[in-house]
C-alpha positions as CSV (number, residue, x, y, z in Angstrom):
1,M,114.5,71.4,70.6
2,S,116.9,70.8,73.5
3,S,115.6,69.4,76.8
4,E,116.1,72.1,78.7
5,Y,113.7,74.1,76.5
6,L,111.2,71.9,76.1
7,Y,111.2,71.8,80.4
8,R,111.0,75.2,80.6
9,I,108.0,75.3,78.7
10,I,106.4,72.0,80.2
11,K,107.2,74.4,83.9
12,S,105.5,77.3,81.7
13,I,102.4,75.6,81.5
14,L,101.9,74.1,84.4
15,L,102.4,77.8,85.9
16,F,99.4,79.1,83.7
17,L,97.4,76.0,84.5
18,R,97.9,76.5,88.1
19,T,96.5,80.1,88.0
20,I,93.2,79.1,86.8
21,S,92.7,76.2,89.0
22,I,92.6,78.4,92.3
23,A,89.3,80.2,93.0
24,N,89.7,83.9,93.3
25,S,90.2,85.6,96.5
26,P,89.1,89.0,97.9
27,K,90.8,91.8,96.6
28,K,94.0,92.4,99.1
29,E,96.7,94.7,99.8
30,V,100.2,93.3,98.0
31,F,103.9,94.6,99.1
32,F,106.2,94.0,96.5
33,V,110.0,94.0,98.2
34,I,113.3,93.1,96.1
35,G,116.1,92.1,97.5
36,I,119.4,92.0,95.4
37,D,122.3,90.1,97.1
38,T,125.8,92.6,95.5
39,E,128.3,91.1,95.4
40,Q,131.6,91.0,93.5
41,D,131.5,89.7,89.4
42,V,131.7,86.2,89.1
43,D,132.4,83.9,85.7
44,K,130.2,81.1,84.6
45,K,131.4,78.8,87.4
46,S,131.1,80.9,89.9
47,V,134.2,82.3,90.4
48,H,134.9,85.4,91.8
49,T,137.0,87.7,89.4
50,G,137.9,90.7,91.2
51,E,136.0,93.0,89.2
52,Y,132.5,95.1,90.1
53,R,131.3,95.3,86.3
54,N,127.8,94.5,87.4
55,I,128.3,97.7,89.4
56,K,129.5,100.2,87.1
57,E,127.2,98.9,84.5
58,G,124.3,96.0,85.1
59,I,123.1,98.6,88.2
60,P,122.3,101.9,86.6
61,R,119.9,100.0,84.0
62,L,118.1,98.1,86.4
63,L,117.5,101.4,88.4
64,D,116.4,103.1,85.2
65,I,113.6,100.3,85.3
66,F,113.0,100.9,89.0
67,D,113.0,104.5,88.5
68,D,110.3,104.1,85.6
69,F,108.1,101.9,88.1
70,K,108.8,103.5,91.3
71,A,109.9,100.7,92.4
72,K,112.4,100.8,96.3
73,P,114.7,97.4,96.5
74,S,117.0,96.3,99.2
75,W,120.1,96.1,98.2
76,F,122.0,93.5,101.0
77,I,126.0,94.6,100.1
78,T,128.8,92.9,100.9
79,P,132.0,94.2,103.2
80,D,134.0,94.4,99.8
81,V,131.5,96.4,98.1
82,A,131.1,98.5,100.8
83,E,134.8,99.3,100.7
84,C,134.6,100.0,96.8
85,Y,131.5,101.8,96.1
86,G,130.1,103.6,99.7
87,S,129.6,106.6,98.3
88,F,127.7,105.1,95.8
89,F,125.3,102.9,97.9
90,S,125.0,105.9,100.2
91,E,123.6,107.8,97.1
92,L,121.5,105.0,96.5
93,A,120.2,104.8,100.3
94,M,118.4,107.8,100.4
95,K,115.6,106.3,98.1
96,N,116.1,102.3,98.6
97,E,117.4,100.6,101.4
98,V,121.1,99.0,102.2
99,G,121.2,95.8,104.0
100,C,124.1,93.5,104.4
101,H,124.9,90.1,102.9
102,V,127.5,88.2,104.6
103,H,129.4,85.3,103.1
104,P,132.4,83.9,106.1
105,E,135.4,83.5,103.2
106,Y,135.0,87.9,103.1
107,F,137.0,87.3,106.6
108,D,139.7,85.3,105.1
109,G,140.9,87.9,102.8
110,S,140.8,88.1,98.7
111,I,138.2,86.1,97.3
112,K,139.1,86.7,93.7
113,D,139.6,83.2,91.9
114,M,137.0,81.7,94.9
115,R,134.2,80.3,94.7
116,M,131.7,80.8,98.0
117,V,131.6,77.5,99.4
118,K,131.5,78.4,103.5
119,I,128.6,79.4,105.0
120,L,127.8,80.9,108.4
121,P,126.1,77.9,110.3
122,Q,129.4,75.7,110.4
123,F,130.6,78.5,113.1
124,P,129.6,78.8,116.7
125,Y,127.6,82.0,117.7
126,Q,130.4,84.3,118.9
127,N,132.4,83.7,115.1
128,Q,129.2,84.2,113.4
129,L,128.6,87.7,115.8
130,K,131.8,88.6,115.0
131,M,131.7,88.1,111.0
132,I,128.0,90.1,110.8
133,H,128.7,92.8,113.3
134,A,132.5,93.3,111.7
135,A,130.2,93.1,108.2
136,S,127.7,96.0,109.3
137,D,130.4,98.3,110.8
138,I,132.0,98.4,107.3
139,I,129.1,99.2,105.8
140,K,128.1,101.9,108.2
141,R,132.1,103.2,108.1
142,N,131.6,103.4,104.3
143,V,127.8,103.6,103.2
144,G,127.1,105.9,106.4
145,I,124.0,104.0,107.5
146,Y,124.1,100.7,109.9
147,P,122.0,97.9,107.9
148,R,118.9,96.1,109.8
149,S,117.8,94.0,106.8
150,F,119.6,90.6,105.8
151,R,120.5,87.9,103.9
152,A,122.8,84.8,104.2
153,G,125.2,83.7,101.9
154,R,124.0,80.6,100.4
155,F,120.4,81.2,101.9
156,A,121.8,79.4,104.8
157,V,121.1,80.1,108.8
158,N,120.7,78.6,112.1
159,M,119.1,79.9,115.1
160,D,122.9,80.9,116.5
161,T,122.7,83.5,113.2
162,L,119.3,84.8,113.9
163,R,120.7,85.6,117.9
164,A,123.9,87.5,116.2
165,L,121.4,89.5,114.2
166,D,119.4,90.6,117.0
167,S,122.1,91.2,119.0
168,C,123.7,93.7,116.0
169,G,120.3,95.2,115.7
170,F,118.9,93.6,112.3
171,L,115.1,93.9,112.2
172,V,115.0,91.6,109.2
173,D,116.3,88.2,108.2
174,C,115.7,87.3,103.8
175,S,117.6,83.8,104.1
176,M,115.4,81.1,104.1
177,T,113.9,79.5,101.2
178,P,110.6,77.4,100.7
179,F,110.8,74.4,99.2
180,V,114.6,74.2,98.4
181,N,116.5,72.2,100.4
182,W,120.3,73.2,99.5
183,G,122.1,69.8,100.6
184,L,124.8,71.7,103.0
185,H,127.3,70.8,105.5
186,A,125.3,71.6,108.7
187,E,122.1,72.2,110.0
188,T,120.4,74.9,108.7
189,L,116.9,76.6,109.6
190,M,113.5,76.2,107.1
191,P,111.4,78.8,106.8
192,F,108.1,77.6,108.9
193,K,105.5,79.4,105.9
194,T,105.5,80.6,102.6
195,F,104.7,84.3,103.5
196,P,106.7,86.6,106.2
197,Y,106.6,85.6,109.8
198,F,108.3,87.2,113.1
199,I,110.9,84.8,115.4
200,R,111.3,85.6,119.0
201,V,115.2,86.0,118.9
202,G,115.9,86.8,122.3
203,S,113.9,90.0,124.0
204,D,113.0,90.8,120.0
205,E,111.6,89.6,117.4
206,I,112.9,89.3,113.5
207,L,110.4,89.2,110.6
208,E,111.6,86.3,108.6
209,I,110.9,87.1,104.9
210,P,111.3,84.2,102.7
211,P,111.8,84.8,99.0
212,T,108.4,84.1,96.9
213,I,108.8,80.3,95.8
214,I,105.6,78.4,95.2
215,C,105.0,74.8,94.3
216,P,102.3,74.6,91.1
217,F,100.7,71.0,91.9
218,G,103.9,70.2,94.1
219,L,105.9,69.5,91.6
220,F,108.4,71.9,91.0
221,P,110.0,74.9,93.2
222,A,109.1,78.3,91.0
223,W,111.1,81.4,91.7
224,L,110.2,85.1,91.3
225,R,113.4,85.5,90.6
226,P,114.4,87.2,86.9
227,S,116.8,84.8,85.9
228,F,115.3,81.4,86.0
229,Y,111.9,82.9,85.2
230,S,110.1,84.6,82.3
231,G,108.5,87.7,82.5
232,F,104.9,85.7,81.6
233,D,106.5,82.9,83.7
234,M,106.7,85.5,87.4
235,I,103.7,87.0,86.3
236,N,101.7,83.8,87.3
237,I,103.4,83.1,89.9
238,T,102.2,86.6,91.6
239,K,98.7,85.5,90.3
240,I,98.9,82.2,92.1
241,R,100.2,83.9,95.3
242,A,97.4,86.7,95.2
243,K,94.9,84.0,95.3
244,S,96.1,83.0,99.0
245,R,94.7,83.5,102.0
246,E,97.3,85.9,103.2
247,D,96.9,89.0,104.1
248,P,98.5,91.1,102.8
249,I,99.8,89.4,100.3
250,V,103.5,89.7,100.3
251,L,105.5,89.4,97.0
252,N,109.6,89.1,97.4
253,M,111.9,88.5,94.9
254,M,115.7,87.7,94.8
255,F,118.8,87.6,92.1
256,H,122.3,88.9,92.7
257,S,124.2,92.0,91.0
258,M,126.1,89.5,88.9
259,E,123.1,89.0,86.8
260,L,123.0,91.9,85.3
261,I,126.0,91.4,82.9
262,D,127.2,88.7,81.1
263,P,129.4,86.4,81.2
264,N,127.4,85.1,84.6
265,P,126.3,81.3,85.7
266,Y,122.3,81.7,85.2
267,F,121.0,83.6,82.1
268,D,121.5,85.5,79.4
269,S,121.8,89.4,80.9
270,E,119.2,90.8,78.0
271,E,117.0,88.3,79.2
272,F,117.1,89.3,82.3
273,F,116.6,92.8,82.0
274,K,113.0,92.1,79.7
275,N,112.1,89.4,82.5
276,M,112.7,92.3,85.1
277,R,110.8,95.2,83.0
278,R,107.8,92.9,82.2
279,I,106.8,91.9,85.7
280,I,108.2,95.4,87.6
281,E,105.4,96.9,85.2
282,Y,102.7,94.2,85.7
283,A,103.0,94.6,89.3
284,Y,103.2,98.9,88.8
285,E,99.5,98.5,86.6
286,Q,98.2,96.0,89.2
287,N,98.3,98.8,92.0
288,V,101.2,96.8,94.3
289,S,102.7,98.7,96.9
290,F,106.7,98.8,96.3
291,I,108.6,98.4,99.6
292,T,112.0,98.3,101.2
293,M,112.3,95.3,103.6
294,N,113.0,97.9,106.9
295,N,109.8,99.4,105.7
296,L,107.7,95.9,105.6
297,Y,109.0,95.0,109.0
298,H,107.2,98.1,110.3
299,R,103.9,97.8,108.3
300,L,103.7,94.3,109.8
301,R,105.3,94.7,113.0
302,T,101.6,94.6,114.6
303,S,99.6,93.0,112.0
304,I,101.3,89.3,112.1
305,S,101.4,87.2,115.7
306,S,104.7,86.1,117.0
307,E,106.3,82.6,115.9
308,N,107.6,81.1,119.3
């Protein structure tokens, strides 16, 4: 038995034990959002290949699962995806949501044979504003909708990023990861909370929706993420979250479109689809409300106090 496999078993046991160590809470409404960073294919070393097999081969398989259980994902697409597959995402936007995903390298030219290492907070406000505005315009021009939700490359934002998002008309950011410090070479924001909250930016507010990450017994961060955790583990993560004091409960799953095919840097894609179907089916059976990021913003707009 490999040490990695043993570590996974231990984490799975700890997640299960955590579910039975927390007292049940009153029944609450549960919203389930799914944010997918949609990019070029990458190889096992996270180097971009210049191909889009994940869109042509992987996404149709994923849509079959979503359609079976009426799930409504939010696709955070990069500018090159919008340019190459604008009509495809224009059709998806009729039932799903299309948001924006920005890595600064996309504005340096071709990203083929490149790893994404730059982050938005390395740049001053005006540069960030220019990149986010340009990416949004490319999506509008090719997909036909102006994005209102956003995730930054490498989960990295600062207040200048949020101000740029506000200036560009964004309503939602999903970039901040609870319990995870990426050790980036720039000052970035950590979330105030593990659940959605509004941040006052300029004259308006942006809804921050952190990915669902819990820390069972304070030992390790556990994501609602099909490449990192089994369907059984993700069910236990949702059970732990459902016992929290939040009202309503919000579950935010994240992954990359590149995780839908092999090779990828994370996990076998067949396991990914098994894990995905199991957690989505479980959520459906529990009568959760699948909802897009933008729709969640409007549902919560009057029910969550501002974070000044």
